[in-house]
N, C-alpha and C positions, 0 to 999 in steps of 0.2 A: 389894609387887608387883614392884618392880625386882629384888629378890633372887631371887624365884621365877622371873622371866623369865630371869635370868642362869643359874640352875640348870638350867632346861629346855633352853636353847640350847647350853650348854657341857658339862654333866655327862652328860645322857642320850645314849646312843649309838644305840639302836634308832630308826630314822627314823619308824616309825608311832607309837610311844609319844611321841616328841618332838612330832610333828605334832599328836597328839590333845591333849597337854597345852597346847600353844600355842593351839590353837583354843579350848579350854575357858577358858584364862586370858583371852583376848581377849573371849570372850563374857561372862565374869564381870565384866570391866571395863565392859561395856555393861549393867550393872545386873542381873546374875544373882545370885540369893540363894545363900548359902553352902550351904544344904541341897541345893538343886538342883544346884550345882556338884559336890558330893560324889557325889550319885546318878549324875550323868552321867559323872564320871571313873571310878567303879567299873564302870559299864556298858561304858564304852569299853575299859577294860583287859580286861574279860571278853571282849569281842569280839575284841580283839587276841590273847588267849591261845588262842582257838579259831580264829584265823586267818580271822575273818570280814571281809568287805570294809568299808572305812571308811564306806561309805554306809549300813551297817547299824547304826551305833552310835546309842544313844538319848539323848535330852536331855529330862529331866523324865519324867513318868509314861507318856508315849506315845512309841512308837518312830517315828522319822522315816526314810523311805526316800528322802530328798532329799539326803543327804550334806551338803555345805556349804550347801545351799540353806536349811537351817533357821537360818542366821545371816544377819545383815544384809549388804547389799552392801559396806559399808565394812569390815566384819570379814573377809569373804571376800577382799577385795582386799588387806587388810593381811597376811593369812596367805600369800597367793600371793607378795606382794612379799618377805616375810621369807624364805621358802623359796628363791625364785629367787636372791636376793642371796647365799645361802649355797651353793647347789649349783652355780651357774654360776661357775666359778673365774675370777679375773681373768686377762686375757691376759698372759702373760709378756712382758717387754720383748724387743726384737729381739736384744739381746746375750745374753740368758739363755734364749732359746727352746729350746735343746737341752739345757739344764742344769736346767730347772725340774722339780721333782718332780711326778709325776702326782697329781691330786686323789684322795682316798680313794674306794673303791668305793661307800661308803655314800651319797655324793652322788648317784651315778647311781640307786641303789636308791630313795633318798628321792624323787627326781623321778618315777620310774616309779610308786611307790606313790601319790604325790599325784595324778598324772594319771589313773590307773585309777579313783580314787575319785570323780572329778568327773562331773557330768552334762554334756550337750552344750554348754549355754550357758557353764558355767564352764571347760570345755576351750577354748572359743573365747577367753575372756578370758585364760586362762593363756598360750595360744599367741600372742595379741596382745601381751601384756606381754613374753614371751620375745623375740619378733621385734623389738619397738620399743626395748626398754631394754637388750638384750644383743646388739645387732648390730654393725655396723661403726662405728668412731669416724670420723665424716665429717670432723671438723676435722683429725685427724691425716692422713687421706688427702689433704685439700686442701693441707696444708703440704708433704707429701712430693711431691705433684704439682708444686708450685712449685719445690721443690728439684731435681726431675728436669729441669725446663725450664732451670734455671740451670746444671745440670751438663753440658748438651749440648756446651759448648765445652771441657770438660775431658777427661782421658784415659778410655779405654774401661773400665778397672777401676772408676773412680769411678762412671761411668754405670751399670754393671752392679750395683754395690752399692746405689745409690739405687733402682734398679728392683726389686731384691730386697726392700728395705725397704718399698717401696710395695706389692709383691705380698703381703707378710706383713700389712700393715695392712688389706688388703682382705678378710681372712678374718674373718667374723663371730665374735663371742665365743661365741655359742651353738654354733658348729660343733664346738668342742672338747668341749662337753657331749655332743653327739650321738655323737662319736667314742668317748668313754669309755663311753657307754651300750652301744655295740655290743660292748664287751669283757666285759660281765657276762652271766651265764647268762640266756637269754631276751631279751637286749637287742636283737638284730637283728630278731626277730619283733615286739617292741614298737615299733621304729622303722618297720617296714613298716606296721603298723596305724596308727601316728600319721600317716604320710603318707596313708593312706586317709582319715583325718579331714580332713587339709589339703585334699585334692582335693575332698572333699564341700563343705567351706567355700567353696572357690573356685567350684565349679560351681553351687552353690546361691545364690551371691552373698550369703552370710551376712556376708561382710566384703569390702570393696573395698580393703583395705589393701595397699599395695605391699610393705610389710615381710612380710606373710603370704606373698605370692607369692615373695618372695626366700627366705624360710625353706623353702618347698616346693622351689624350685630347688636350694638348698644340699643338702637332704636327698636329692633325686633324684640329684644328682651323687655323693654318698657311696654311695648304694645301687648306682649303676652301677659303681662301683669294687668294692664288696664282692661283687656278683653278676656279675662279669666271667666270660666263658665258661670261662676256665682254672680257675676255682674251683668250677665246677658239675660234678656227677656225673650221668652218664646211667645210668638204671636201667630195665630192662625189667620191666614189671609182669605177673605171671602169676597163675594161680589159687593158687599156693603162696606168694604174697607175704603179708605180715602182714595180718590182718583189718582193722586200722584204716586201712592204706593203701588196701585195696580199697574200704572204705567212703568214703574221701575221694575216690577216683577216681570213684565213682558220684555222690557229692554234687556234685563240681565240674563234671561233664559239662554243658556249657552249650549245645551244638549239637544233639545228639540225646539227650534225657534217657533215662537207664537206667530200665527199667520194673521190674525185679526182679533177684534174685540169679542166676536162670538167664540173663537177658539179659546181666548183667555177666560171667558165666562164659563166655558165647559170645564176648564182645568181647575176652577175653584168651586165648581158646582156639585151636584149629587154624585156619589160614588167617587169623589175626588177630595183630596185634602192638600192644602198648601200651607207650609209653615216657614217661618223665618225667625232668625235671631236678630234682635235689635239691641242697641246700646244707648243709654241715656245721654251720652256725650255726642251722639250722632242721630238726633231725632229724625224720624221719617226716612231713615236710610237702612234698608235691609242689608245685613252683612253676609248671610249665607241662606239660600232658599232651597227647600226640599219639597218636591212634588210627589204625591202618593196616590196610587190607584187602589181602590177598595174592590176586590174581586172575589169570585168563588174559588178559583184556583190560582196558583202562581202563573202569571202570564208568560208566554213564550214568544211574544212578538209585540212590537210597539204600535203596529197598525191598529190593533184592537183597543189600544188605550187612547190614542190621539185622534181617532176617526170621529166623524160627526155622529151624534146621537139623534134619535127621533125627537126627543124633547129635552130641553134644558132644565125643566122644572119637575122632573120625576121624583116621586117619593122613594127614599131608600128602603129597600127590603132587606131586613137584617139577615134573612135566611140566605141571601146571595152575597153576604160579606163574610168571608172566611180567611182572606189573606190580605196583607198590605204589601203592595209592590212599590218600592222606591224607584221611580223611573227617571228622575232627574234631580241632581244636586249641583247647585251653582254657587261659587264664591263670587261675590260682587265687587270686592275690594282687592285689587292686585297688591296693594301695600300691606295686606294682612297675610301674604304668602308665608307659609311656615308657622303661622299661629293656628293652633288646632281648634277648629270650630265645627267642621263637618261631622267628625266622630261624635262629639257631644250632642249635636243636633239630632242625629239618628237615634241615639239613646233616649233623648228627651221625648222625641216623637213616638217611639215605641211605647214608652210609659203612658203618654197621652192617649194613644190608640187603645191600649189595654184597659184604660179607665173608661173609655167610651164604648168599647166592644170587649167585654170580659171573656167572651168565648173565643176570641181571635188568638190563634197560636202559630200562624204562618207569616213569617216576615222575610222578605227577599228583595234584592235589587233586580232591575232589568237594565243591564249596563251596556253601553257601547264599548267598542274595542278599538279606540283610536290608535293608529300606528301599525295595525296588523298588515294592511295592504302595503304600506311603505317598507316594512320589515321583509315581507315576502318578496317584493320586487328586488330588494337588495340581496336577499338570499339566492334568488334565481340568477341574478347578474354575477354574483361572486362564484356560484357553483359552475356557471357556464365558463367563466374565465379560468377556473381551475380544472375544467374538463370533467367534472363529476356531477353535472346537473341531472343526469339520468338516474342518479341514486335517490332522488326525491320521491319517485313514484315507482310502482312495479312495472315490469315489462308490458303486462296486459293493459295497464292504464295508459301507458305511452302509446301503444298501438291504437287504442280506442280514440285517443286525442288526435292522433295523426289522421285517422279516418274521418273524424268529426270536423276537423278544420281543413282537411285536404292539404296538409303541409308535408314538407320533406321530413324523413325520419332523422333521428339524432338531434343535433343542435337546432334544427329548424323547428322541431316540436317545442323546445324550450322557448324559443322566440315567440312562437304562436301562443304559448301559455302566458307569457309576459304581456303580450298585446291584449289577450282576452281580459286579464285582470285589470289592465289599464283603462278599460271601458266597461260600460254596464250592458253591452249588447248581449253578452252570454246569458244574462238573466231572462231574456226573451225566448231562449231556446230550451225547450224541455229536455232535449237530448244532452245538451251541454250541462244543464243544471244537475241532471242525474249522474253524469260523469264526474263533475267537479265536486259534488257534495262530500263524498268520503275523503277526497284528497284535501280539500280546504278545511274540513272540520278537524282532521287530525293535525294538519299544519297549525291551525289556530290554537288547538289544545296545547301543542308544544310551545307555541309562542307565549301563551299565558302561563303555563306551568314550568317550562324548562328554560326559557330565556331569562337571564338574570343580570342585574347590575349590583355588584358588591354583595352577591348572595341573595338579594331580594328581587321580587318580580320586576321585570323591565317595564311592563305596562303600568302606567301611573294609576289608572283606575283600579286594576287588580291589586296593586300595592296598597292603595287606600283601604279597600274593603278587607283585605287580609290582615292589615294592621288592626282593624276594628274587631277581628275575630270571626269574620264570616267564613263560610265554606265555599270553595269554588264548586258549584253544584251542578249546573247544566249549561251546555252550549246549545244554542238554538239556530237552526238553519232558516233562512229567509225571514229573519226576525225584524230586519229594518230594510225594507226595499226602496227607501227613498234614495235619490241620487247621492246624498251625503253618506248614508249608511253603506251603500254599495262601494263608494269610493274609499271610505275609511277602513271597512272590515269585511268587504265582499258580502254584506248583508247579514253577517253573523252577529249575534248578541249573546251575552252570558248572564246567568243568574248567580248572584252571590247570596247564599242562603244564611240567614241569621238564626241559628239554633241557640236560643237565649241561655240555656244551661251549659253551653259549650263555648261561648264567645271568649270568656276570660282565658280559658285554657288554650284555645286556638291562637289567640293574640300573643300569649306568652311564648308558645312554640314557634311562632313565626318571627317575632322580634328578637328572641334570645337564641333560637337554634336554626332560624331560617327554614323552617319546615312548613310547607304549604298543605293545608287540609283540603282534600278534594274528594269528590264523589266517585263512585264506581264508573259512571259514564265518562268523566273527564280522564280518569286514570286508564280506562280502556282505550280511549282515543290516543293518549300519550304512548301507550304500549304499541298501538298500531303504527304510529309514526316511527317509533324506534325500530320496528320490525321491517317496515317498507322502505324507509329512507336510507338505511345502511350508513347513516352518518354517525 
């Protein structure tokens, strides 16, 4: 058994074969019969020859689709420990950090093959082991911290050297594995997907490990370096772009779903522009996509942008192109969350459009307001519970609502309003639309302008554009009458206007002083809310 273990770990070079042999050997040591071992080994090699995933190999007469799950917990843990100890190279000493030979590429490939073969639970176990057992050497850090304190009375050169040693010791051991994985083919995409798993683990609270959070932070830092704006390529997507790119643009569209190929052709056709950032390490994979409408004036509804046109081959009339409306921006890679891409994409696209249309001076978004309806329902529910729901509207507005819905006065009117907002039926009634327009517009203005999280706008879309230096410019009634638009924001949309000579100042005011730059229309609606709501 010991001889065979040595032969597997030292002689075999292909990571998947080595991995399979090791798994089978360990399973054999856990009372597997010789006949069953031979059957499993032959089946496993057969799977490898046909490049089948590891989760597809068979053990015994029945195929298992559970990957390592067909083995006991102790066996799976032993396999992971053995592979991690081999593929995560020891951290070179400070003196040899620039002279140490890089680990073989097979280490990175072996880790990638192992990770891809695991189910969700075993991925969590592997990442937990990686973050806990191959992180920072805390004892070394503590010792160097003491030395740094002792060196404060010595010369500057000594202090700087101790600081550099301390900085080096703070690098987790697994960071070098991640860096080497990025250098193999498909490695960067693998790491982006791995961070997607980490974010899911953290958000679902599958693990409350501080080491897992530190692993996520380390990987985010690396991705931010690799995806810096200087390394990104701006591409315009047209109907002549490769078919697989067009399919991905359609698939990734998260704001206004693409209905069919004709719809997609329209979105990349005349009076439209579609741009994407790409990266050399992820060829054929758009990272963030921006859709732009070229219009005479800044659009106040999405129906005029995504509706059918008479022809898809019309020639653009420059006299009708005065404004650029950013009506959809979608990040395609969840693993790049927190890596700033959208801000730079908008800035690059503005420069591109200014080059193509030198006379263009109006730049604005036409943005959805996700979360407004949910926030409003919560506000109504909480106000009703506290007995102050009637403070949200004036007495005259409540009386008109009671008459329009034929409901009982008082709390019955609040329930009627909640029911109306929960459906789209009120959109079909001109009377209800006229009644609710001033109410919902000022409530929405307050939601965007007044509701905060840690001093910044609660709404994520508002926070994004305000960070970029945009002005909260105009709220638009009946701007998105689709079922999705009505459900999310009662059909209201908002323009965030980009005044190019003011964006830097606006951004600094928002990020440093938490001041929102807004137009007179928005501020007027906010003032009406404060006057009528009595909250």
